[in-house]
C-alpha positions in Angstrom: 97.0 65.9 73.7 97.6 62.2 73.7 95.9 59.6 75.9 97.2 56.0 76.0 95.4 53.2 77.8 96.8 50.0 76.1 94.9 47.6 78.4 91.4 49.2 78.1 88.8 46.5 77.3 87.4 48.6 74.4 89.8 49.1 71.5 88.7 52.7 70.8 89.9 53.9 74.2 93.4 52.4 73.9 94.9 55.4 72.1 93.2 58.8 71.6 94.6 61.9 70.0 92.9 65.2 70.9 93.0 68.1 68.5 92.0 71.7 68.8 89.1 72.2 66.3 89.7 74.9 63.8 87.4 77.9 63.4 86.9 80.7 60.9 88.7 83.1 63.1 91.6 80.7 63.8 92.0 80.1 60.1 92.3 83.8 59.4 95.0 84.2 62.0 96.9 80.9 61.9 95.9 79.2 58.7 94.2 75.9 58.2 94.4 73.6 61.2 95.2 69.9 61.0 92.2 67.8 59.9 91.2 64.5 61.4 92.3 62.7 58.2 95.7 64.4 58.3 96.1 63.5 61.9 95.3 59.8 61.3 97.7 59.7 58.3 100.6 61.3 60.3 100.1 59.5 63.6 98.5 56.2 62.7 96.0 56.8 65.5 92.4 56.2 64.4 90.5 57.7 67.3 90.7 61.5 66.9 88.6 63.7 69.3 88.1 67.3 69.9 90.3 68.9 72.6 87.1 70.3 74.2 86.0 66.7 75.0 89.3 65.8 76.7 88.2 66.1 80.3 85.0 64.1 79.7 86.8 61.2 78.0 89.7 61.3 80.4 87.3 60.9 83.4 85.7 57.9 81.8 89.1 56.3 81.2 90.5 57.1 84.6 87.5 55.5 86.3 88.5 52.2 84.6 92.2 52.5 85.6 94.2 51.5 88.6 97.2 53.8 88.0 98.1 56.8 85.8 101.5 57.7 84.4 102.1 61.5 84.5 104.3 63.4 82.1 105.6 65.8 84.7 109.0 67.4 85.3 111.1 65.5 87.8 114.3 67.5 87.5 114.6 69.5 90.7 116.7 72.1 88.9 113.7 73.1 86.8 111.6 76.0 87.9 108.2 75.3 89.5 106.2 76.8 86.6 108.0 75.0 83.8 105.4 72.3 83.2 102.2 74.1 84.5 99.7 72.4 82.2 100.8 68.9 83.1 100.9 69.8 86.8 97.4 71.2 86.7 96.1 68.1 85.0 97.7 65.9 87.6 96.1 68.0 90.4 92.7 67.7 88.8 92.9 63.9 88.5 94.1 63.5 92.0 91.2 65.7 93.3 88.6 63.6 91.5 90.3 60.2 92.1 92.3 60.5 95.3 92.9 56.7 95.7 94.3 56.3 92.2 98.0 55.3 92.1 100.3 57.7 90.3 103.5 56.8 88.5 106.2 58.8 86.8 106.4 58.5 83.0 110.0 59.9 82.9 111.8 56.6 83.5 109.8 54.9 80.8 110.5 57.6 78.3 114.2 57.7 79.3 114.8 54.1 78.1 112.7 54.7 74.9 114.7 57.8 74.1 118.2 56.3 74.8 117.7 53.5 72.2 116.6 54.8 68.8 114.3 53.1 66.4 115.4 52.7 62.8 113.2 55.6 61.7 114.9 57.9 64.2 118.3 56.8 63.1 117.4 57.6 59.5 116.3 61.1 60.4 119.5 61.8 62.4 121.6 60.6 59.4 119.7 63.1 57.2 120.3 65.8 59.8 124.0 65.0 59.7 124.1 65.4 55.9 122.6 68.9 56.2 125.2 69.7 58.9 127.8 68.5 56.4 126.5 70.9 53.8 126.8 73.8 56.2 130.4 72.9 57.1 131.5 72.6 53.4 130.0 76.0 52.8 132.0 77.4 55.7 135.2 75.8 54.4 134.6 77.5 51.1 133.6 81.0 52.4 135.7 81.6 55.6 138.3 84.4 55.2 140.3 86.5 57.7 138.3 89.6 58.7 134.9 88.0 58.6 132.7 88.4 61.7 131.6 85.3 63.6 128.0 86.2 63.0 128.5 86.1 59.3 129.6 82.5 59.7 126.6 81.8 61.9 124.3 83.4 59.3 125.8 81.2 56.6 125.2 78.1 58.7 121.6 79.0 59.4 121.1 79.6 55.6 122.5 76.2 54.7 120.3 74.5 57.3 117.1 76.1 56.0 118.0 75.8 52.4 118.4 72.0 52.8 115.1 71.4 54.6 116.0 71.6 58.3 113.8 73.6 60.8 117.0 75.5 61.7 119.8 74.9 64.2 119.1 72.2 66.9 120.9 74.5 69.4 122.5 77.9 69.4 125.5 77.7 67.0 128.9 78.1 68.6 131.2 80.1 66.3 134.3 80.9 68.4 137.4 82.3 67.0 140.8 82.7 68.8 140.5 83.0 72.5 136.7 82.8 72.4 137.1 79.0 71.9 138.2 78.9 75.6 134.6 79.5 76.6 132.9 76.1 76.1 129.4 77.5 75.5 130.4 80.7 73.7 127.3 82.2 72.1 128.0 85.9 71.5 129.3 85.2 68.0 130.3 88.8 67.5 134.1 88.6 67.3 136.3 89.0 64.3 137.9 85.9 62.7 141.6 87.0 62.6 144.4 85.8 60.3 146.4 83.2 62.2 143.6 82.2 64.6 141.6 79.0 64.8 137.9 79.0 64.5 135.9 76.5 66.7 132.5 75.6 65.3 129.9 73.5 67.2 126.8 73.2 65.1 123.9 70.8 64.2 120.8 70.9 62.2 117.3 70.2 63.5 115.4 67.9 61.2 111.9 66.8 62.0 112.6 67.6 65.7 115.8 65.4 65.7 119.3 66.9 66.2 122.7 66.3 64.9 125.8 67.7 66.7 129.2 68.2 65.2 132.3 70.2 66.1 135.3 71.2 64.0 138.2 73.5 64.6 139.7 75.1 61.4 142.3 77.7 60.6 140.8 81.1 59.7 143.4 81.6 56.9 143.2 78.1 55.6 146.5 76.8 56.9 147.3 75.3 60.4 150.5 76.8 62.0 153.0 74.3 63.4 151.7 74.6 66.9 148.1 74.5 65.9 148.8 71.4 63.9 150.5 69.7 66.9 147.4 70.4 69.0 145.0 69.3 66.3 146.9 66.1 65.6 147.0 65.2 69.3 143.3 65.8 69.7 142.5 63.8 66.5 144.4 60.8 67.8 142.4 60.9 71.1 139.2 61.2 69.1 140.0 58.1 67.0 140.9 56.1 70.1 137.8 57.2 71.8 135.5 56.2 68.9 137.1 52.7 69.0 135.9 52.3 72.6 132.2 53.1 71.8 131.0 49.5 71.8 128.2 47.6 73.4 128.7 47.2 77.2 130.9 50.3 77.7 129.8 52.5 80.6 129.9 56.3 80.2 132.0 56.9 83.3 134.6 54.3 82.5 134.7 55.5 78.9 135.5 59.1 79.9 138.2 58.1 82.3 139.9 56.0 79.7 139.7 58.8 77.1 141.3 61.1 79.8 144.2 58.7 80.1 144.7 58.9 76.3 144.6 62.6 76.6 147.1 62.6 79.4 149.8 61.1 77.2 149.2 63.6 74.4 149.3 66.6 76.7 152.7 65.4 77.9 154.0 65.2 74.3 152.6 68.7 73.7 154.8 69.9 76.6 151.9 71.2 78.7 153.2 69.2 81.7 155.8 66.4 82.3 155.8 62.8 83.3 157.2 63.9 86.8 154.2 66.3 87.1 151.9 63.3 86.5 153.6 61.3 89.2 153.0 64.0 91.7 149.4 64.8 90.7 146.3 64.4 92.8 144.7 61.2 91.4 141.3 62.5 92.2 142.0 65.6 90.1 144.4 64.6 87.3 146.3 67.1 85.3 144.6 66.3 82.1 141.4 67.8 83.5 143.1 71.2 83.5 143.1 71.1 79.7 140.1 68.9 78.9 137.2 70.4 80.7 134.1 68.5 79.6 132.8 65.0 79.2 133.5 62.9 76.1 130.0 61.9 75.2 126.3 62.6 75.5 123.2 61.1 74.0 121.7 62.7 70.9 118.1 62.6 69.8 115.0 64.8 70.1 117.3 67.1 72.2 120.9 67.6 71.3 121.7 66.5 74.9 119.0 63.8 75.1 118.2 62.2 78.5 120.7 59.4 79.5 121.3 57.1 82.4 125.1 57.3 82.8 125.2 54.0 84.6 123.4 52.2 81.8 125.9 50.6 79.4 126.0 51.4 75.7 123.4 49.4 73.8 122.9 48.9 70.1 120.7 51.8 68.8 122.2 54.5 70.9 123.5 57.6 69.2 126.3 59.3 71.2 128.6 62.2 70.6 132.4 61.7 70.8 134.0 65.1 71.5 137.5 65.3 73.0 138.9 68.8 73.3 142.1 70.6 74.4 141.9 74.1 76.0 145.2 75.8 76.8 144.7 79.1 78.5 148.4 79.9 78.5 148.5 79.6 74.7 145.1 81.2 74.0 144.0 78.2 72.1 141.0 75.9 72.3 139.9 73.2 70.0 137.3 70.4 69.9 136.4 67.6 67.4 132.9 66.0 67.7 131.1 63.4 65.7 127.8 61.5 66.1 128.4 57.8 66.7 125.8 55.0 66.4 126.4 52.0 68.6 125.8 48.8 66.7 126.2 45.0 67.1 129.2 45.3 64.8 130.9 48.2 66.4 130.6 52.0 66.2 129.3 53.7 63.1 130.1 57.4 62.5 127.1 59.2 61.2 129.1 62.3 60.5 132.1 60.6 58.9 131.6 62.5 55.6 132.3 65.9 57.4 136.0 66.5 56.7 138.2 66.0 59.8 141.7 65.4 58.6 143.9 68.5 58.5 145.0 67.9 54.9 141.5 67.6 53.6 140.3 70.7 55.5 143.3 72.8 54.2 142.7 71.5 50.6 139.0 72.5 50.7 139.7 75.9 52.3 142.3 76.7 49.6 140.5 75.3 46.6 
């Protein structure tokens, strides 16, 4: 447990890390615990105390405070028991110090998590390289007749082999019509000759995520219609990345990307210019084929907390993921890369993962 009191008059109480002390029994069951020296080296915090002393030290600090920030769940969609320990701690402090002002920690953490420090950006770059290794392995090994779970196993193997903790989220390995389910997780279908395979994967490195989607031909060659869909989506993707600059708002960004998509869907013959003229402007036709948002924040969670009304700032890492899903043609595809917002424009952290059709086909047929 971590206790921060940056304005305490005594330096030793400004930051305190509490550890569970190891015992002979714990060592037999769980191995050696973290020592105080290791904790200081990892965290930079000098004052390390036993977790058994937490309540005593907390009471002393709270008695010198005018307000406490609580790390409690503020999402009303969460179940009541989700954050039981923090809720119990809050109740205990309120019982002992009923006049103490309480404040939510969430808004403070939200801004900290939206804009990444250089060290965080470096970890996500490394996570993206591990994700690249997994994709290149899939390009090499995928063949018609393989099961989706074989591909999922190959991805997990590459993540672990290259030093990741594993996948940052459940890998989506969706062949054929399965790609029409956005969060398809069964991964038990057969990858058939002539179908596309949609992959949405990312490695978890040091508790930071990467997130990348590719859609590739199971047999190594895009058909004419698949190529048309892919090229249209890739053009939208490239236009979308160019908009990811400082000052852009998420809601405006998605709307503009939707307008790019509208033109491409007309060219694909999915609807006509006259259809667009008659459409409900509050429910445009492009939303029938492009079902999700274009971007989300990436960090400790693959969908990191984000204020959608807060404009893009330097240091944010955002996904860019347009997709086309045509039920009538049984085809779904998505392309997704991780984009760092900088003072000099967008930087693609996943740019080394092949995305051009020609390169994908060449790798799959090497």
